[in-house]
C-alpha positions, 0 to 999 in steps of 0.5 A: 499499499502506498505511503499516502494511505493515511498521510493525516495520521501519523502513527498510521503512516508509520505503520506503513513501514511494518506492513502486516495489517490491512488498513482500509482506506477509500482514498487509495488501491493497493499497487501490490500485495505483501506475503509471507517471507523467509526473510523475517525469520532472523530478524531482531526482536525488540529489546524489551518486549511488553511483559504480557505474561505478567502485566496488563496491557492497559490502552491509556497506561501503556498506549497513550503514556507509555508509548507501547505502539502495537503497529511498530512491532508488525511486519510481513510475518506477523501472521497466525497460522492454524494447523488442523486434521481430523482425530487421531492424526499427529499434528505436534510434531509438524507444528514445532517443525514448521514453527521453527523453520519459519521462526515463529512460535509453536503453540501446542494443544492446551493442557486442560488440568494445567491450564485451568484446574491447577492452582497458582502454586502449582500443586492442587488440581482443583478438579481432583479436589471437586471429584473427591467430593461430588456426586458421580453424576458431577464427576469432571472428567479428564479426556482419557476418561471421557473416552471410556464413559462419554455420557452427557454430564461427563461431556458438558464438563469436559467441552466448557473447561476446553472452550475456556482453554482454548480460548485462553491458549488463543488470547495468549497467542495473539498477545505474543504476537502483538507484543513481539511481532513474532508470528504464531503457529497453532495446533488446533486453535478456538476455531476448531471448537465448532466442528468438534462440538457439532460432530459430538452432537451429531453422534450422541454424545452432547444433548441438544441442550448442551450444545446451544448452552456451549455454542451460546458461549462460543458465539458471544465470544466469537467477535472479540477474537481474530481468525487465522491467516492461514489453516493447514489441513492435514489429510488423511484417509479415515480408514487408515486413522482408524487402522493406526488408532487400533495398532499404534494408539494409546490404551484409551484409544483403542478403548474409546467409545467415541473414536468409531470409523463412522465418526471418523468418515463423518468428521472427515466430510465435515471439514471437507464439505462444511468447516474448511469452505466456510473458513475459506470465505476468510482465510487462505487454506493448504491442504496436505497429506501426511507425506507432503508434510515432510517437506518443509521447503515446499510448504514454505514455498507454498505459503510465499505464493499467498497474498495475505493482503487479499481484500476479499479475506481477513474482514477481522484483520482490517483496520481503519485507525491504529487505536482500533488495535491498542483497544483489541490488544487491551481487551485480549488481556482484560481478565475481568472481562473474559471472566465475566464472559464465561461466569454469565449464567446461561441456559439455566435449563441445561439439566446436566450442569445442575446438581442436586442443592442438598449434596451441594450443601454438604459437599461444600460442608466436607471440603472445608475440612479438607487442606485443599480448600484454601488453594490460590486463586487461578486465572479464571476468578474475578478479583475485586475492582481495585485490583483488576488493573493490577498483575495477574498470574498467568501461565505460559502456554508453551 
């Protein structure tokens, strides 16, 4: 985009030298498109990037008074890549290799216990604490336990923390990207939640009420996060996945009541016929098989051919003024806002989320005698108003 895109805005003109976000203007038409390039792999990082793990980025304090201009960190490789596949396809090694090869930060699949249920001291697992005293129906499973007994109550108690953890993972990934300018490669992300939730509903592992309950959370959050610029889909035949799980999978994979050939085939169709075509209107899609992802140079070549300034895509990455981006970056780290989003009482008629009042009262009374009852607050608890803008304890996601 030419240097006259926003001559009246000092910081927008400065941003054109670090031109990764689409800057919408009615007075100029792009003369050329900008692409991903390996030349940025060894770009020198800011000497003192903003400490987004231990501090909240505050719009007034850091932008207006501190001079932390987000656009100054951004260059052609400040991009969000998302790696997706069917269940049972190994992605983690590819995510690490690709990220290290192109100088991006690899972000693995979220660990629900570590990122959601472990307290700040790292010694108390609040999920296990709850399970020691709750009714069997209210048991909160880990994925390995859920695979063996995927009933409606267990599903909603697994999928709600999963949504919170995937949201946290993406927020911290975007915070890293805007604070340092380094791109990110995610092993699945928040945007994977929709096809997973739909397929579980279609196969009866989630009730319709549970589906509505969880989808209402997701829909209310969608507009507060950004979509990937590129989705790399690893394609594998469902029959091959099924045989590999039975032969080389973990014990809970082999005994799983969730992973069936029919479900894997339905998931493959959902990706190719519904989710990927829908996402292709918002971002680029590249598809490879397991053999093709072994050669990173070919994949990098394909990425370099993509136009990341395509005006027909990336609607959520277009900005009109730099202040809009600063406000978004501040919102990513507003823990009070995100906690309220998940603490809202939605669809109270969801029977799977209820518990017996007398049982809950008895459970609380018993828990008070357990030393674990006085665990330190975690990321998801609301702090008093006067502590909102102080530092929060966050977990690194990598």
